[in-house]
N, C-alpha and C positions, 0 to 999 in steps of 0.2 A: 151234465150236458142240457137237459132241460131247465135247468136254472138259468144257464146262458142263453138259452133261446128265449125265455121269457123276459130275461134284461133287454136283448137287443129289441124285441117285440114291443116292449114298454118306451125304450128310448127311443124308436122309430115314432110311436103314434106322438110322443111328446115333440119331438121334432116336426112333425106334421102340424101340430096342435099351433106351435109357436109361430109356422111359417105361416100359416092360415088366420092366425092373430094380426099379422104384421099389415094383412089386406082386410081387416075387419073396419069396416068405417067409423064407428065412433072412436076404436083406438089409433087410427090415423088421424082425427081431427084432436084426439087429444095431445098427439104429438106436434101436430102443426099450430094448434093454437098457441099465440104468445103468452107467455106468463105475466108480462108487463106492456102496458100500454100507455103512453104520454100523448096529450092531445091539450089543444087550448079551450078554452070558454068558447062555446057556440061553433064548435069545428066538429065536424063528423070522422070518424074512422070507422072503416069497414074490415070485417073480421070473417073469412070464408071458413064457415060451420053451420053443420045443421044439429049440433048438438042445443037442446032446450036450456032456455034462459031460466033458472031455477029462483034466483034472487038477484038485487043490485042496490046498490046505495043510492040517495037522492040527489048526489053531486053528478050522476049519469042517467039520461035518457038512454033506453034500449030499445031497438025495434029489430024483429029478425023476419025475414022471407027470403024464399027461394036459395036455402042454404047459405045465408049470407046474414050476419047481425052488425047493425050498425051502432056506433057508440056516439053519443053527441055530447058534449062536455056542458052542463047544464051552471054550474058554479063551481069556483077554485075548491081545490080539494083531494083528498085522496079517499079511494072507493074500492070496491070490490065487484066483481060480475062473476056469480056461480053459474056454471054450466053443468049439463048432466043430460043422462037419458032416463026416461020414464021414471021421472023424480028422483032418479039416484045419482048423486053429485059426483062426478068426475075431474073435474078443474076449476081452479079460480082465478082468473085475471086481475092483478091490483092494477089499478087505473089511477093515474095523477092528472087531474086536470089543472092547468095553467090559466092565470088572468089570461085576458085576451091581449093580443098584440098585433099592432098593424105598424107598417112600416110604408114609406113610399120608395118605390122603384127608381133608378137612375137610369142609364142609358146615355147621358151626355158625355160628351168628347171633353176632357180635362186636359189642363198642363199642369205639370207637376215639377215642383221646384224645393230642394230640400237642401240645408246645409247640414253639413257633419259634425260629430261632437269632437272638436281638434280638427286637425288636417291629417289627409289620407295619404299614405305613401304608394305611389303607383307605379315608381320604378327607380332605378339608379341610373346615374351619368356620371360619366368620368371626365373628372377636371385635369387639363393639360398644366400641370405645373412644372417648376423647374427641374423637379427632381421626377420626372414621368407622369403618366397617367394615372388618376387616382380617383376614389369615390369615398370621402370621409364617412359618407351614409352607412356604406356597404362594410367598410372598417368597422365601424362602431356596432354592426350586428343589428342595425334597423332592416326589416325586410319588407318586401311589398305586402301590402295589405294592413300593415302596423296603421294605429293610428296615434299621431303625436298629440298630448293634451296639455303638457305642460314643460317648459323649458327654462331651467334655471329657477324653478319654482312659479313661475306664472303660468295661469291657466291660459291656453290658446284656444281661440274660438276661430280664428279665421287668419289667413296669409298674410294679412297686412300686419300682424301683430309681430311677424317673425324678422322680418329684414331687420331692423332696429337691435334684436338681438344678436343675430348673428353676426353683423359689422361689429359689434362693441366686443364681443368674444374673441372676432379675429384679430383685432388691432391690440388689444390686451393681452393676446397669447394666451387664452385659458381657454379650455375645452367648456362645452355646453353640456348641463346636466339634463338628459332628455327623461320623459317620464312615458313610455309609449303603450298604448293598449293592444294586445294581441288576443283576438277570441276574447275570452273571459278574464284572462291572465293581465296584470299590470306590471310593465317591467322598467327597469332603469338602464339607462345606456348613458355614455359619454363620448361626445363628438367633437372633433377639433375641427373646424372648417378652413376651408384652404382657398387661395386665390390661383386664377389660371395666369399664364405667362401674358404680360403685357396689361393686365388689368389691375383696379383699384380695389374692387369690390370682393369679398367673401362669399362662399358656396358651400352647400351642405353637400353636394353629390347626391339630391334625390330630385325626382318629381314629386310634386305632392298637389293636392287637390281639396278645396274644401265645400264645394258643392256641385250638385249634379240635377240634370233637368229632362225632363221627357215628356211624353203623353200617355195617357190610358183612358180608362171609362169609368164613371162613377157609378156604384152598385146600389146604394142605398142612402136613404136618409131618414132619421127616426124624428118624427114631428114633436115628440114629447121631451127629448132630450138634446134635440139640435145636432144629435152626434151622426157622422157619415162614415161609409167604408167604401172604397175604390181599389181596383186593380186585381184583387184576389191572389197576387203573390208576393213576395218581397222584392222590393226594388236592391239590386246588386249593382255594386261599381262595373263600369262596362271594361276596366283593365284588368283587375283583381279578381273580378267574379264572385267577390266576397259582398255579405249584406251591409249596405251602408248603415251605420249607427247615426240614428238623425237625432239632430240638436234641435232644430226646428225647420220650418218651411211653409209653403201654402201651395193651395191649388189656385189655378186660374182658368178663366174662360178660354177655350179653344176651338180652332177651326180645323175641319179635316180638308186638305186641298186637292188629296189625290190619294189612288190606292195603288200599291205595287202588288199586283195578283200574287198568290200564294202558288208555286207549284211544288211538285215531289221533290223533295231534297233541298227546296229552298223557300223556307217560310216567307209570305207576305208582309206587308207591310203599311199601316195607315199613315199616310204623311200630312202632318198637322204642323199649325203652328199656333201660338197664343195670339188671342184676339187684338185687336189694333188697340184697343181702351184697356188693355192688359188687367182686366177688372180680379182682384183678389176674391175669391168666393168663400175659402175658409182655410185653415191651420192645418199643419199636419204635427202631430206629437208621437205617431207612432208607427214604426215600419215592421212587419212580422211574417210571417210564411203565409199568410192569409191576407195581405196587403197594406195598403197605408188606411190611417184613420185619424180623424180629429172632430172639430166642429167646424158648420158651417155658419157664415155671417148672417145668410138669410135663406128662405129656402129657393131652390131654383126650379123652373119649370121645365118639364121636357116635353111639352106640347101635346100630351092625350093621356097620360099615366100619373096624374099628379094626387090621385086619390089614395089615402092610406089601402093597403092592400094586406092578407092575412100572409103568414109565413107558414112553410112546412118544413117539419122536422125530418130528418135524414131516411126515419123507417117508414115515412109518409110519401117519400118521391115513388113514382112510379116509371117501370120501362115504358117508353111510348113518346107520343107528340108531346112538344111544349115549343116555347117562342123564346127569343131573346131580343132585348132592347139594344141598339146600337146606333152610332151614326156612321155612315159611309161617305156623306158630300155635305160640307158646310156645316151647319150646326142643328140638322133635321133628325131627330131620335124617330126610328124607324123600327117596326116589328118584323121580325124575320123567322120561319118555322125549322123548328130542329127537331132531332130523335135523341130521348135519353136512352144510349144503348144498355147502360149497365148504371147501378146504383148500389153503393154499399152502405148498409146500415151502420152507422158509427156511434158508439157511446162515450166515445173521447176526440178531441179535436185530432183531425187530420187531413193532410190537402190528398187532391185527387180522389175526392168521395166517388164523382161519378166521370162516366166517358158519355160523351155526346158527339153528334153528326150532324151536319149543316144540311137540310134537304130542301131550303129553299131556293127555287131556281133563279131569282133575283139577286140573292146573295152571293150563289154560286157564280152566276155570271159577273158580277162586279168584283169580288175578292177571291174567288177560289175557295172559299170556306173560310176558315179562321185564320188572321193575321195578328200581326204586333200591333198595339195598341185597340184591340177589341178586348184585351183581357178586363175583368170587371162588368164586362155585360152582363146585366141580370138575365136570371132565367126564370121564367112563368111557366107554370103548370097548373092547370083548372084553377086559374085567378089565383093561385097562390105563389110568392116569391120563394124558389126552391134553392137558390144558390147562384154562383158566378163563374162566366168563363174564364181559365186561369193559363191553360198551355194549349199549345196546337202539336199534333202529332207530325214531326219533320217530313217522315216517308207517305203522310197522307193529310194536307190540309183541310181535307172537308172536316175530319175529326179531331178531338182533343180532349184535355181533361176541364174538370169542374169542381169547385168545392162546394159543400152543403153551406147555406147561408147561415143556420145556427151559429156555425163557428167565427164568421165573421162579425157577427152581433156580439158574441163574446169577447171577442178581440177590442172591437170599440167600447166596450164598458157599457154595452146596453142588457141588462138583465133580464131576459126572457123567462127565467125562472121564478122571479120574484120571492125569491127564498125558500121556493117549495122543494123538497128533495127529489131529485132526478129518479126517475125509475132506473134499475139498472136490471 
């Protein structure tokens, strides 16, 4: 009985001790202090902690004041900062300092024109033949969203190359040997074209397309590599809703002509047209979940933010005020206030890294918030580019998603890590 009471008393004491330790400031700071920090040369990063700095490497400058320790990258490399209490070490932070990297923010309205890798099937249609209505394409097992890449062994790059093959096949009464891409699969199909009653030409029974066009916003330009990123999200076909496999394309100068204001349940839209001179600004060589990417022919000015600017990695983004650069009339790039509602620290590429909300009265009055065509507008916080607008919330046009800039740079082929190992 006595032993049982002693065990209970000891257990209660340990429970109280454990509970109290959770609120002991040095222990709390040990838990909250990051184990790994990644920052750029000459860039500062603040850590909320009153733990003493016991030692640090020469690649990092450390300054402590008012329960905050500020790290400044001095030179590229890997280092450590040792923290503790009364000379007793409690924690070591691994700090990676990356070479300084600056890019030029965009905000310009751009026209986008892409050509597919082959021809895209966007629908089936019936041919009224002597033996009834039929669709040769559907019968052959060709599906909406398939990309026709070869016909009778010949590579197909655009629709102009198809007519001759279809007519020859019909006249010779020989089926066409198709090679189609469906997702990551390459499939073989056999299609026999047919003629409609009273017609002399043969048809596939398919609706096809080999190009797409639209408008968006330039996000950034890298003055070192001449590479750019735009849109912040993938270009999908308007009919199939599937991502377009881009063979080539170009971005052109564009003017915003008017705005369809966003309402709850009805996303708004920038109405724009290619500029009269149809000046080609650059090429398109990639269409990914983070936008379109390529190389600019020459730098294009945005009228006020043409100097290279630092970037912020996902763990450096803070909740609170920020700005976007975008066009709402003509070609004039303007800055508008927003709020970063939330930001997720991402160690690997992922879309929708931030939730943002438009707070600028002028932009709310003009657009109602985020509208189609605003995708790609760069987001700036504390004079650093942190990401790009990507999607609007359908039921709340004042708010939407954004992606972090580091993933767009990675997709563009801009190596911000410079072969340094990324902290994990």
